[in-house]
MARSE-166928 format. One record per residue: x, z, y of N, C-alpha, C in turn. Coordinates in steps of 0.1 Angstrom, whole numbers, plus 2048, in hexadecimal, padded with zeros to 3 digits. Example, Ala and Ser with C-alpha at 12.3 -4.5 7.8 and 13.67 -1.06 7.14 Angstrom:
BEGIN
88484E7C787B84E7D388484E7DF/8808477EA8898477F588184F800/
//
This chain:
BEGIN
23F6B4D192396BCD2423B6B4D31/2316B2D392336AAD4523A6B2D50/23F6ABD5A2466B1D6523F6BAD6D/2326B7D7122A6C1D7922A6CFD73/2296CFD652296DCD5E2366E3D60/2416DBD5F24E6E1D602506E8D6E/24B6E1D7824D6E7D852436F2D89/2376F2D8222F6FED8323670AD7D/23D707D72245712D6C250717D76/25770DD7C261711D8625C719D91/250715D9624A71CDA224672AD9E/24072BD9223A738D8E245742D8A/24F73DD83259746D7D265748D86/26873ED8E274740D95272740DA4/26773ADA926473ADB726F733DBF/27772ADB9281723DC0284716DB9/28870CDC028F700DBB29D703DB9/2A56F8DB52B36FADB32BB6EFDB8/2C96F1DB72D26E7DBC2DD6E5DB2/2D96DFDA62E36E0D9B2EF6D7D9E/2EE6CCDA62F96C4DA82FC6C1DB7/2F76CADC02FA6C9DCE3086CDDD0/3106C5DD631E6C8DD83206D2DE4/3296DBDE332C6E4DEE3326DDDFA/32B6DCE053306D5E1033C6DCE17/3446D5E1E3506DAE2534C6E5E2E/3416E4E3633E6EEE403366F9E3A/3336F8E2D32B703E2633470FE23/32D71AE21334726E1C33072AE0E/33A72EE06337732DF932F73FDF9/32373FDF331B74BDF231F753DE5/32174CDDA325752DCE32B748DC4/33174DDBA337745DAF331749DA2/32F73FD9932B741D8B33773BD83/33F743D7D34B73ED77354738D81/35872BD80360725D8935971CD93/34B71CD93343713D9B33E71BDA7/33F715DB333B71CDC032D716DC4/32571FDC931871CDCE317720DDD/312717DE5313719DF4307720DFA/309725E062FF72BE0D2F5721E13/2F9715E162F070BE1C2E4709E13/2E7707E062DC704DFD2D3710DFB/2D971BDF92D1728DF82C872AE04/2CD728E102C672AE1C2BA720E1C/2BC713E192B2709E192A670DE11/2A9712E0429E715DFB298723DFE/2A072CE0229B739E06290738E11/294731E1B28A72FE2627F726E22/28171DE1A276715E1526B71DE0E/26F727E0626672FDFE26273CE05/269741E0F26674EE1526174DE23/262742E2A25E740E3826574AE41/27174FE3D279758E45274766E45/27D76FE4127977DE40279784E4E/27378FE4F274797E5B28179FE5B/2857A5E672917ACE682917B8E5E/2867BEE5C2857CAE532867C6E44/2817BAE412807B6E3328B7ADE2E/2947A9E3829E79FE352A77A2E29/2AC7AEE292B67B2E1F2AF7B2E11/2A37B8E1029C7B8E032997AADFE/2937A2E0728E795E0329A78CDFF/2A578CE072B0783E042B6787DF7/2B8794DF42BE798DE72B5795DDB/2A8797DDD29E794DD229F785DCF/29F77DDD92A076EDD72AD76ADD1/2B8770DD62C576DDD02C6770DC1/2BF77BDBD2BF77EDAF2B8773DA7/2AD76EDAC2A6763DA52AE756DA5/2B4754DB02BC748DB22C8747DA9/2CF752DA72DB753D9F2D6751D90/2CC757D8C2C7756D7E2C4747D7B/2BD741D852B9733D832C672AD82/2D072DD8B2DC725D8B2E4727D7E/2E3733D782EA735D6B2E472CD60/2D772BD602D0723D562D4714D57/2D370FD632D6701D662E46FED63/2ED707D672FC705D642FE704D55/2F770DD4D2F870CD3E2F36FFD39/2E86FAD3F2E36EDD3A2ED6E2D3D/2F36E2D482FD6D8D4B30A6D9D42/30E6E6D3F3196E8D363166E2D28/30A6E2D243066DCD173036CDD18/3066C7D233056B8D252F66B4D24/2ED6BDD272DF6B8D272DB6AED32/2E46AED3C2E16A4D462E7696D43/2ED695D372F3688D322EB681D28/2E0688D232D8682D182D0676D1D/2CE66CD152C6660D192B8664D1E/2B266ED172A4672D1A2A4678D28/2AE681D2B2AE686D392B067CD43/2BA673D412BD669D4B2B1660D4E/2AA65CD4329E654D4529365BD4D/291667D4A28666FD5028A671D5F/297675D6129B678D6F29B66BD77/29E660D7129E653D79290650D7D/286652D75278650D79274658D85/277665D8427366ED8F27B66CD9B/287667D9A290665DA528965ADAE/283650DA827D646DB027064BDB6/268653DAF25C658DB425F662DC0/26966ADBE26C674DC927166DDD6/276661DD527B65ADE0270654DE9/264652DE325964BDEA256652DF7/25465FDF8251664E0525B661E10/267660E0D27265DE1627264EE1A/270646E10270637E12264633E1A/25963AE1824C636E1E24A63CE2C/253645E3125164BE3D24F642E49/256637E4925462DE54246627E54/240626E48233620E4722862AE4B/22A636E49220640E4C222644E5B/21F63BE6422263DE72215643E79/218646E8620D64DE8D201644E8F/203637E8F1F762EE911EE62FE85/1F462FE791EB62FE6D1E463DE6B/1EB647E6F1E5655E6E1DA656E78/1DC651E841D2652E8F1C664AE8B/1C863EE851BD636E811B463CE76/1BB642E6C1B4649E611AC655E66/1B365CE6F1AC668E751A0665E7D/1A165AE85195656E8D18A652E84/18D64BE79183647E7017C652E68/18465DE6617F668E5F17366FE66/17266CE73168672E7B15B66BE7A/15B660E7214F658E7014D655E61/140655E5D13D651E4F135644E4F/13763CE4613162FE4512962EE38/11D628E39115624E2D115615E2C/119610E2011A602E1E1165FEE10/1125F1E0F1105EBE0111A5DFE00/11D5DCDF41255D0DF21225C8DE6/1265BCDE61255B3DDB1345AFDD8/1385B1DCB1465ADDC81475A1DBF/14F598DC315358CDBB16158EDB7/163590DAA171593DA517A587DA7/18758BDAA191580DAC19E586DA8/1A5580D9F1B2585D9B1BC583DA6/1C358EDAA1CD58EDB51D8584DB2/1DB581DA51E5578DA21E056BD9C/1D3569D9E1CC55DD991D1550DA0/1CE545D9A1D2538DA01C9535DAD/1CE52DDB61C652ADC21B8525DC0/1B651DDB51A9517DB219F522DAF/1A352CDA719A537DA3197540DAF/1A1542DB71A054ADC3196544DCD/197537DCF18F530DD8180530DD2/17F52FDC517252FDBF16B53CDC2/172547DC016D555DC3169556DD1/172551DDA16F552DE816254BDEC/16153FDE7155536DEA14853DDE5/149543DD913D54ADD4139555DDD/14355DDE1140568DEA13A563DF7/140558DFC13B552E0912D54DE07/12A547DFC11C543DF911254EDF9/11655ADF210E565DF210B56BE00/11556BE08113570E16109567E1D/10B55AE1B102551E220F3553E1D/0F1555E110E4557E0B0DE564E11/0E656EE130E157BE190DD578E27/0E6571E2F0E356FE3D0D7565E3F/0D355EE340C8555E340BB55CE2F/0BC56AE2D0B0571E2A0AF577E1C/0B8574E130B757AE050BA589E06/0B4591DFD0B659FDFD0C35A3DF8/0CB5ABDFF0D85AFDFB0D85B6DEE/0D05C0DEC0D05C8DE00CD5C0DD4/0C35B7DD50BF5AFDCA0CA5A5DC6/0D05A0DD00DB596DCD0E759EDC7/0EA5AADCC0F55B2DC60F35B5DB8/0E65B9DB40E35BDDA70E55B1D9D/0E35A5DA20E4599D9A0F2593D99/0F9593DA510558BDA6112593DA7/1115A0DAA11D5A7DAC1255AAD9F/1325A9DA013B5ADD9513E5BCD94/1385C3D9D1395D2D9C12E5D7D93/1325DCD871285E0D7D11D5E9D83/1205F2D8C1175FCD9110C5F5D99/10E5E9D9E1055E3DA70F75E0DA0/0F75DFD930EB5DCD8C0E15E8D8D/0E75F4D8F0DE600D910DC604DA0/0E6602DA80E5606DB60E45FBDC0/0E35EFDBC0E25E4DC50EE5E2DCE/0F95E7DCA1065E6DD21075F1DDC/0FE5FBDDC0FF605DE610A60FDE3/113611DEC11F61ADEA11C628DF0/11162ADF710F636DFE118638E0A/119644E0E122647E1A13064AE15/13A646E1D148649E1B14F649E28/15C64DE2716464EE33172648E31/17B64BE3A188645E3918F64AE2C/198641E271A0644E1B198646E0E/18C641E0E184642E02181634DFC/18462AE0318361CDFF191615E01/19360ADFA19F602DFC19F5FEE0A/1AB5FCE101AD5FBE1E1A65EFE24/1A75E3E1E1A05D7E241915D9E25/18B5E0E1B17D5E3E1B17A5EDE26/1825F7E27180601E311815FBE3F/18B5F2E4118C5EBE4E17F5E3E52/17A5DCE4816E5D4E4A1625DCE4F/1605E8E481545EFE4C1565F7E59/1625FBE5C164603E681655F9E75/1695EDE7316C5E4E7E15F5DBE81/1555DDE791485D5E7C13D5DEE7E/1315D9E821265E1E8711B5E2E7C/1135ECE7D1085EFE740FF5E3E75/0FA5DFE690F15D3E670F85C6E65/1065C6E6710D5B9E641105B7E56/1105AAE521145A6E451235A1E46/12C5A7E4013A5A5E4214059FE35/14A595E37151590E2C152581E2C/15757BE2115D582E1616A58AE1A/16B597E1517659FE1817F5A0E0B/18B59DE0C19459CE0019B5AADFE/1995AFDF21A05BBDED1A75B8DE0/1AD5C2DDA1B45BFDCD1A95BDDC2/19D5C1DC51925BFDBB18C5B1DBB/18D5ABDC718759EDC818159CDD6/176595DD8170592DE516359ADE6/1615A1DF11565A9DF414D5A3DFF/1405A3DFD1375A1E081315AFE0B/1315B3E1712E5C1E1A1225C1E25/1195CAE2210E5CDE2B1115DBE31/1125DCE3E1155E9E441075EFE48/1035F9E410F65FFE420F4609E4D/0FE612E4E0FD61DE5810B622E5B/10C629E67117631E6A11263DE71/119648E6D115655E7312265EE75/120668E7D12B671E8012E679E73/13B67BE7013F682E6413868FE63/134693E5712D6A0E551376ABE54/1446A8E5314E6B3E5114F6B7E43/1516C3E401526C8E3314A6D5E31/1476D7E2413E6E2E201456EBE16/1446F8E17149701E0D13C707E07/13A705DFA12E709DF313170FDE6/127716DE112771BDD311B715DCC/11C715DBF110710DB710E717DAA/102717DA60FF71CD980FA70FD91/10170BD860FE6FFD7F0F8702D72/0ED6FBD6F0E76FBD610EA6EED5B/0F36EDD520F66E0D4C0EB6DBD43/0E96CED430DF6C8D3A0E46BBD34/0DF6B8D280E26ACD210D86A1D26/0DB694D220D268AD270C468AD22/0C1691D160B4690D110AA698D19/09D694D1809369AD210916A9D1E/0926ADD120906BBD0F09B6C4D15/0A76C0D140B26C7D1A0B16C7D29/0AD6BCD2F0AB6BBD3E0A06C5D42/0956C5D3B08A6CDD3F08D6DCD3E/0946E0D330996EDD310A26F2D3C/0AB6E9D400B56EDD4A0AE6EED58/0A46E5D5A09C6E6D670956F3D68/08E6F7D5D086703D5D08F70FD5F/09B70FD590A571AD5A0A971BD69/0AC70FD6F0B170FD7D0A6714D86/099710D8408E715D8C08D724D8B/08F729D7F08E738D7D09973FD84/0A473AD840B0740D8C0AD73FD9B/0A8734D9F0A4733DAD09A73DDB2/09073FDA9086749DAC08B757DAD/09575ADA409C767DA40A3769DB1/0AA75EDB60B175FDC20A8761DCE/09C75ADCE09375BDD908D769DDA/08C76FDCE08677DDCD091788DCF/09D784DD30A778EDD70B2790DCD/0B2789DC20BD78BDB80CB787DBF/0D578EDBA0E278CDBF0E877FDBA/0ED777DC40F376ADC00FE76BDB5/108774DB8113775DAF10F779DA1/105782DA0100787D940FA77BD8C/0F1773D930EA768D8D0F475DD88/0FE75BD90109751D8D110755D80/114762D8011C766D74114766D67/107769D690FE76AD5D0FA75CD58/0F8752D610F1746D5D0F9739D5F/102738D6810972BD6B110726D5F/10F719D5D116712D5212370CD57/12670DD64133708D6913E713D66/145712D5B14E71CD5715A71CD61/15D711D68168711D71166719D7E/15971BD82156722D8E14E72FD8D/149731D8214073DD8114774AD83/15474BD7F15B757D8215F759D91/15D74ED9915F74FDA715174FDAE/147753DA7139753DAC135745DB0/13973BDA913572DDAB13C726DB6/14672CDBC14C726DC8153719DC5/15170FDCD157702DCB162701DD6/16A6F6DD61736F3DE016C6EDDEC/1726EDDF816C6E5E0316A6D7DFF/15F6D0E0315D6C2E001566BBE0C/1596AEE0D1526A6E1714B69BE10/146691E1813F686E1314867EE0A/14267ADFE149672DF415267ADEA/152687DEB15A68FDE2152693DD6/145695DD713D699DCC13268FDCA/129691DC011E688DBF115689DCB/10F67EDCF10767EDDC0FB688DDC/0F4689DD00E9692DD00ED6A1DD3/0F86A5DCE0FD6B2DD11016B3DE0/1096AADE410E6AADF21036AADFC/0F96A1DFA0EE6A0E040E76ADE06/0E46B4DFB0DD6C1DFC0E66CCE02/0F36CCDFE0FC6D6E040FD6D5E13/0FD6C8E180FF6C6E260F26C9E2E/0E76CAE270DA6CDE2E0D96DCE31/0E06E4E290E06F3E2B0E66F6E38/0E06FFE400E4701E4E0EC70EE50/0E8719E4A0ED726E4C0F572BE40/100733E43107739E380FE741E2F/0FE73FE220F6747E190E9740E15/0E6735E1D0DA72DE190DB728E0B/0D0727E030D0723DF60C6718DF4/0CA70EDED0C2702DEB0B8704DDF/0AE6FCDDF0A66FBDD20AE6F4DC8/0AB6F5DBB0B26EEDB10B36DFDB4/0BF6D9DB20C16CBDB40C86C5DA8/0C36B9DA40C86B3D970D36A9D9A/0DE6A9D920E869FD920EA69BD84/0F3692D820F668ED740FC699D6B/1016A3D721076AED6A0FD6B9D66/0F16B9D6D0E76C3D690DF6C7D76/0DB6D4D770D46D9D820DD6E3D89/0DC6E3D970E46EBD9F0DC6F3DA9/0E06FFDAC0DB706DB70E7708DC0/0E6705DCD0F2704DD60F070FDE1/0FB716DE30FB720DEE10671CDF8/10271BE0410B718E0F114724E13/121722E1212B72DE1613072AE24/13371EE2713971BE3413870CE37/13A708E4313A6FAE481466F9E52/14C6EDE531556EAE5D1566DCE60/15A6D8E6C15B6CAE701696C5E6C/16C6B9E721796B3E6F1846BBE76/18E6BFE6E1996C7E731A16BFE7D/1A86C6E871B16C0E901BB6B8E89/1C06ADE901CA6A4E8A1D66ACE85/1DB6B5E8D1E76BCE891E66C3E7C/1DA6C7E791D86CFE6C1D76C5E60/1D36B9E621D16B0E571DB6A4E57/1E56A4E601EE699E611F6698E54/1FC6A3E4F2046A2E431FC69CE38/1F06A1E361E769DE2B1E468EE2D/1E1689E391DF67BE3B1EB673E38/1F6677E3C20266FE3920466EE2A/202679E23203678E141F966FE0E/1EC66FE131E2666E0E1E5658E11/1E9655E1D1EC648E211F8642E19/20164AE1620D645E0E208640E00/1FD646DFB1F8642DEE1EC638DEF/1E8635DFB1DD62CDFD1E061DDFD/1D7615DFC1D9606DFC1DF601E09/1DC609E141E1604E211F1605E21/1F760DE1920560EE1920C601E15/2055FAE0C20A5EDE0820A5E3E13/2005E4E1C2005DBE2720B5DDE31/2115E9E3121C5ECE3A2295E9E33/2295E5E272365E3E2023E5D8E26/2385CDE2A2405C2E302465C7E3E/23E5CFE452435D4E5224F5DDE4F/24E5E5E452595EFE422665E7E3E/2635DCE3626E5D4E312755CEE3C/26E5C9E462745C3E5227C5CDE59/2775D9E5B27F5E3E6228C5E7E5B/28B5E8E4D2965EBE452A15E0E46/29C5D4E462A55C8E472AD5C9E54/2A65CCE5E2AD5CDE6C2B75D8E6C/2B35E4E662BC5EFE662C85EDE5D/2C75E5E532D25E2E492D95D5E4D/2D55CFE582DC5C3E5D2DB5B8E53/2CF5B6E4D2CC5ACE432CF59EE48/2D6596E412D8588E442D657FE38/2CD575E392CA56CE2E2D355FE30/2D955BE242E054EE242D6544E20/2D053DE2B2C5534E292C9528E20/2D5524E212D9518E192D951BE0A/2DE527E062DE52BDF82D052EDF3/2C8534DFC2BA537DF82B252BDF6/2B4520DFE2AD514DFC2B050DDEF/2BC510DE92C0509DDD2BC511DD0/2B651DDD22B3525DC62AA51EDBC/2A0517DC0297511DB729D507DAD/2A9501DB22B04F7DA92B74FED9D/2B850BD9D2BF512D922B5516D87/2A8512D8929E517D7F29650BD7A/29150CD6D289502D6827C508D61/275501D5A268506D5526A511D4B/276513D4527851ED3C27552CD43/27752CD50274539D5726553DD55/25C533D5524E536D5424A53BD46/253539D3D25253ED2F25A54AD2C/26154FD3726955BD36275559D2C/27A54DD2C28654AD24291544D2B/291545D3829C540D412A8548D3F/2B4541D402C1548D402CA540D48/2D6545D4A2E053ED522EE541D4C/2F7538D4F30553AD4A30E53CD56/319542D53322546D5E32753AD66/32752ED5F32C522D6632151BD6E/315521D6E30A51AD7530B51CD84/313513D8A315513D9931E51ED9D/31F521DA932752CDAE31E538DAF/31F541DA531754DDA531B557DAF/326556DB532B55FDBF32555DDCD/31E551DCE31854EDDB30F55ADE0/30F55DDEC307568DF22FA562DF6/2EF569DF12E1565DF62DE56DE03/2E157AE032DF581E102E958DE10/2EB592E1C2F459DE1D2ED5A9E25/2F25B5E232EE5C0E2C2FB5C6E31/2FA5D2E373065D8E3D3115DBE33/30D5DEE263175E2E1D3185D9E10/30E5D1E0E30E5C9E0130C5BAE03/3135B2DFB3105A4DFA3085A2DED/2FC59CDEE2F359ADE22F558BDDE/2FA589DD22FE57BDCE2F4575DC5/2F6568DC22EE561DB82EE568DAB/2FA56DDA72FB574D9A2F2580D9A/2F1587DA52E9593DA52DA58FDA4/2D6584DAA2C8580DA92C557BD9B/2CE573D952CC56ED882CA57AD7E/2D3584D7F2D258FD762C4596D78/2BF597D842B259DD862A7594D80/2A8587D8129E57ED7B29E57FD6C/2AA580D662AA582D572A358ED52/2A4599D5A29D5A5D5728E5A5D59/28A59ED6427C59FD69273594D64/279589D6027057DD5D266580D53/25A57AD5524E57BD4C24756ED4B/23F56DD40238560D3E22E55ED4A/22D552D4F22454FD5A21D542D57/210542D54209536D51202530D5D/1FF538D671F7533D721FF532D7F/20C534D7E215534D8A21E528D89/220522D9522A516D9523851CD95/241513D9124F518D9125451CD9E/252514DA9257518DB6251525DBB/244527DB823D534DBC243540DB4/24653EDA824B549DA025A54CDA4/262542DA726F545DAC26F54DDB9/265549DC126454FDCE26055EDCC/256560DC325256EDC025D576DBB/265571DB2271579DAC27B57CDB7/27D572DC0287574DCB28257FDD4/27557FDD8270589DE1271597DDA/26E597DCD2705A4DC627E5A9DC7/2885A0DC52965A3DC529A5A8DD2/2965A1DDD29A5A4DEA2945B2DEE/2875B4DEB2815C1DEE2885CCDE6/28A5CADD92915D5DD229F5D8DD7/2A65CEDDB2B35D0DE02B35D8DED/2AA5D4DF62A95DBE032A55EAE01/29B5ECDF92965FADF72A0602DEF/2A75FCDE52B2603DDE2BD608DE8/2C05FFDF12CB602DFA2C660EE04/2B960DE072B4618E0F2B4625E08/2B1624DFB2B1630DF22BF636DF2/2C962EDF12D7633DF12DB63ADFE/2D6634E092D863AE162D2648E17/2C5649E122BE655E122C5660E09/2CA65CDFD2D0665DF42DD66ADFB/2E4662E022F0665E092EE66EE15/2E366CE1C2E2672E2A2D667BE2C/2CC67BE232C0683E252C1690E1D/2C469BE242C66A8E1D2B96ACE16/2AE6ABE1C2A16AFE1629F6A7E08/2A269BE082A0693DFC2AA698DF1/2B669BDF52C06A0DEC2BB6ADDE5/2B56B5DED2B06C2DE82A46BFDDE/29B6B7DE22906B4DD92946AEDCC/29E6A5DCD2A369EDC12AA6A8DB8/2B16B2DBE2B86BCDB62AD6C5DAF/2A36C8DB62986D0DB12936CADA4/2906BDDA428A6B7D982946B6D8D/2A06B2D912AB6B1D872AD6BFD80/2AE6C9D872B06D6D822A46DBD7A/2986D7D7E28C6DBD7728B6D5D69/28F6C8D6828F6C2D5B2996C9D52/2A56CBD572AF6D2D4F2AB6E0D4B/2A66E7D542A26F5D512966F5D47/28D6EDD492816EDD3F2866EAD31/28F6E0D2F2946DCD2229B6E8D1C/2A46EED242AC6F9D1E2A3706D1B/29A709D24291714D21289712D15/285706D1327D702D07285705CFA/292702CFB29A704CEF29E713CED/2A2719CF82A8727CF729D732CF7/29272FCFD28873ACFE27A737CF8/27472CCFD26672ACF9264727CEB/26B71DCE626A718CD826F723CCE/27A72ACD2280734CCA27673FCC7/26F743CD126574ECD0259749CC7/25673CCC824B737CC024E736CB1/25A733CAD25D730C9F26473CC98/269746CA0270751C9A26775CC97/26075AC8B256764C8725B772C84/267772C7E26E77FC7B271786C87/27777FC9127B785C9D26F78ACA5/264782CA5258786CAB252792CA6/252793C9824C79FC922557ABC95/2627AAC9526B7B5C992697B9CA7/2677AFCB02657B3CBE2577BACC0/24D7B6CB82407BDCB92417CBCB4/2487CDCA92497DBCA32517E4CAD/25B7DFCB32647E6CBC25C7EACC9/2537E2CCD24C7E4CDA23E7E8CD9/2387E9CCD2297EACCD2257F8CD2/22D802CD122980FCD622980FCE5/232807CEB233807CFA2297FDD00/2277F1CFA2207E6D002127E3CFA/2107E6CED2057E0CE61FB7EBCE0/1FB7F7CE61F2801CE21E47FDCE6/1DA801CDE1CC7FECE11C580BCE2/1BF80ECEE1B781ACEF1AB81ACE7/1A5825CE5198826CDE18E81DCE5/187815CDD17E80BCE317180ACDB/167805CE115A803CDA1587F4CD8/1537F0CCD14F7E3CCA13F7E2CCC/13B7DACD612E7DBCDA1277CDCDA/1197CECDA1117C2CDE1097C6CEA/1097BECF41027C1D010F77B7D04/0EC7BCD070E07B4D0A0DB7B7D18/0D87ADD200D37AFD2E0C67A8D30/0BC7AFD360AF7A9D390A97B1D44/09F7AAD4B0977B1D5508C7B9D4E/0887B6D4207D7BBD3B0817C6D31/07D7D2D330817DCD2907B7DAD1B/06F7D4D1B0687D1D0F0707C7D06/0777BED0D07F7B4D0608B7BCCFF/0917C5D0609C7CCD010977D5CF5/08C7DBCF70867E3CEC0847DACDF/07F7CECE107D7C5CD608B7C1CD0/0957BECD90A27BBCD40A87C6CCB/0A57D3CCF0AB7DECC80A67DFCBA/09A7D9CB70957D9CA90997CDCA1/0A17C4CA70A47B8CA00B47B6CA0/0BB7C1CA00CA7C0CA10D07BAC95/0C87B8C8A0CE7B1C7E0D07A2C81/0CA79DC8C0CC78FC900D978EC98/0DF782C980EB77FCA00E777ECAF/0F077FCB80ED77DCC60E876FCC8/0ED765CC10E9757CC30DA756CBF/0D675CCB40C975CCAF0BF763CB9/0C476ECBF0BC775CC80BA76DCD5/0C5767CD90C475ECE50B9753CE4/0B974DCD80B0742CD60A1748CD5/0A0753CCF093759CCD08D75DCDB/094764CE308E769CF008E75FCFB/097755CFB09874CD0609273FD04/08A73DCF9084730CF607972CD00/072736D06068732D1006C735D1E/073740D20078744D2E087745D2D/08E73CD3209D73BD2F0A5746D34/0A074FD3D0A875AD420A4768D3D/09D767D32097774D2D0A277ED28/0AC778D210B6781D1B0C477BD1C/0CE783D1F0DC77FD1F0E3788D15/0EB782D0C0F2789D01101788D03/108793CFF117794D0011C79BCF4/128797CEE13079ECE513D7A3CEC/1407B0CEB14B7B5CF31537C0CEC/15F7C2CEF1677CECEC16B7D5CF9/1677E1CFB16A7E8D071717F6D05/17C7F7D0B184804D0A17D80FD11/17F81BD0B179827D1117F829D1F/17682CD2817A82ED36178822D3F/174817D3917280BD41164809D46/15A80FD3F14C80ED4314681CD43/141821D4F13C82FD50130831D47/127828D4711B82AD3E11F82BD30/128822D2B12C822D1D13382FD1A/13C834D23143841D2013984CD1E/12E84CD25124856D2311C855D16/11D84AD10116847D03120842CF9/12B849CF8136845CEF134849CE1/12B841CDA128844CCC121837CC7/122836CBA11A82BCB310B82DCB5/105822CBA0F7822CBD0F381ACC9/0E781CCCE0E3814CD90DE81CCE5/0DF816CF10D981DCFD0D6813D07/0CC816D0F0C780DD1A0CB812D27/0D2809D2F0D680DD3D0CD805D46/0C780DD4F0BD807D580C4804D65/0C37F8D6A0C97F4D770BE7F1D81/0C27ECD8D0B87EAD970AF7DED94/0B57D3D8E0AE7C7D8B0AE7C4D7C/0B87C9D750BA7C6D670BC7D3D5F/0B97D2D520BC7DDD490C57D7D3E/0CE7E0D390D87DDD2F0D67E5D23/0D57DED170D67E5D0A0E47E5D05/0EA7F0D040F77F2CFE0F67F5CF0/0FC7EDCE70FC7F0CD810A7F2CD4/10E7FECD111C801CCD11C800CBD/1237F6CB81237F4CAA12E7FCCA3/1397FFCAA143807CA414C80DCB0/153818CAD15D81ECB616B81DCAF/174816CB5181814CAF18B81ECB5/193825CAD19C82FCB31A8829CBA/1B0832CC01BD82DCC51C5827CBA/1CD81DCBE1D6816CB41DE80CCBB/1E2802CB31EA7F7CB81E37EACB6/1E37E2CC01DD7D4CBF1E57CDCB4/1DE7C6CAB1E57BFCA11ED7B2CA6/1F87AFCA12007A4CA51F7797CA4/1EF796C9A1E778AC981DD788CA4/1D8793CA91CE792CB41D4790CC2/1E1794CC31E7792CD11F478ACD0/1F5781CC620177ACC4206772CD0/1FD76CCD8200765CE420776ECEE/20277ACF0208784CF9216788CF4/21778BCE722478FCE222E784CE3/22A778CE023476DCE223976CCF0/22F76DCFA23376DD0823D778D0B/23B784D0624478FD0925178DD02/251787CF625D784CEE26677ACF6/25F770CFB266766D0326D76CD0F/266776D1626C77DD21279784D1D/27878AD11283792D0C28F788D08/28C77DD02296774CFE29D76ED0B/29576BD1529B766D222A4771D28/2A077DD272A8788D2D2B5789D26/2B5788D182C1789D102CA77DD13/2C4771D142CB765D172D2765D24/2CB76AD2F2D176BD3C2DD775D3C/2DC77FD342E7789D332F3782D2D/2F177AD232FC773D1D302769D27/2FA762D2E2FF758D3830775FD43/30276BD47309772D52318776D4D/319778D4032777BD3B32F76ED3A/328763D3632F756D35334751D43/32B753D4D32E74ED5A32D75AD64/338762D6533876ED6D33576AD7C/32D772D82329770D90333777D9A/337770DA433F777DAE338774DBC/33377EDC232B77DDCE33477EDDA/333776DE433A777DF1331780DFA/33478CDF932C796E0032C795E0F/337791E1533878FE2332F784E28/32E779E2032576EE24317772E23/313779E1830677EE16302788E21/30B791E2530879BE2F306794E3D/30E78AE4030C783E4C2FF77BE4D/2FB776E412EE76EE402E2777E42/2E3783E3C2D878DE3E2D7791E4D/2E2793E532E3798E612DC78EE6A/2DD781E672D6777E6F2C777AE71/2C177FE662B3782E672B0790E6D/2BA799E6C2B87A6E712BA7A7E80/2C279EE862C579EE942BB797E9C/
//
């Protein structure tokens, strides 16, 4: 099970993170004890406020006590996991090590995500650019000869364009971007943070009509034609009804005809929500009346976007539009421009930290960290590094012996650590790889730069772990989450899945209370505008719903909708009035419904076979309840009521 799932579980079930190994600070007050272990108010306060945003004076006592109950239960489980040494297993240590590095990234990257970068991205978000490009691939780690060859080819292509050759024709023939054969290199409109940073810089820093390049990115060299710039269109909130189609012409024609019929219904006053629920093939959105998330330029396929942005008034509906997914009818729900910087700053910082521009700031950050750590290079030792290596390094077979020079010589120092030749050699032994196209001096330099960078950032991480309370909390959350998930899997989830005898016993004990089934009708339901269609259906009920669907919708795709359902008595007023085996027709304003009751089932119990998933879930809840009861006995809780009382009074006063 992956970690995101684990923390979805934590959020949904516990509504709190945890502090399984946060030490009680000297200035902290003990809020409660579990067994002989104390848990402080400082950590509780941090996560309570993080999750509740601060209670009102009237609600403080209730909210604090509710949260404390959840918090104590969670701490009991994590304490049990630690007592079982689950935090000592190789699997746990490896997984936690991986996430430890990932979780540190926002803190290590903060100096890179500066106001200048955010301001630049935000300013560019206000403008959209249309461009075409020709790509000449070039390996980022290729040899100088191949790199120069790719550059010269890109430069030659640029010269040919400037001398009159057609950009699109040249792109379709020469570009290494596979899509260029179909689109002539046309990328359409895009905005900030949608292209790699060097490419984005090139199009935003140059004028419409210019041929720019060669521009180097990690993909190779680009020759770029800047076709247009326009003010950003902002974002659209829309709903759609989608009729899916396969690539064959028959399927596409059928889908188109169905979409046209739905559009005509809507023009004639049919209810959007009704049409969406009846006909849309987008199962993800039809239950929300086709509603999509807010989107801007470059988020969806261009054909859909362009039509959506042409709609002017809320409620406007487009004619059917085709995309590679099928046919869509789009309804405009809302529009908005670019949000103020304060509202999007956090999101921009997050995107920038994952964008290619963050790498461009790495050297600047490294320089700043070196200064803060008082980095000092021993130039004399550094200059001699190459003499300790030979060609075996390029074959990943290099080694050293303890007598190989003075391994204690310092290469560089920081405030707290001396990094020696031995440290560097150990790093090289671990990291060396075969290199066919790299010279020995270049490879030694690459390895040294990696070693220096790793050392500086590792030291920064240690400082963060020691001094940054927010990071300590996040780290504890993930550590506790892994431990909790593994133990819950063993004690609750898997046990309920494999204990068939216990599950059966739980079902029998609780079926009267939880699994009764009211009297219900087994029905077939048919919906149509045409009463004659329903009359015809009523004479052919020996056919399956699928057969009836094919029969009546072969020429006009919206003629008949079919449903198989089980409905309890009291849920549908019309059905209650016709509660007997047989058929009846309910007339509506636009549609008529044929109800066919095939059987009436009396009160009883839902069978374990039919509701096994629900019963397993309930059994898991019961197992967890019993387990927590046992843990409470194993680790008795002692609450510091005076500390709790004072804490609540801070909100009440």
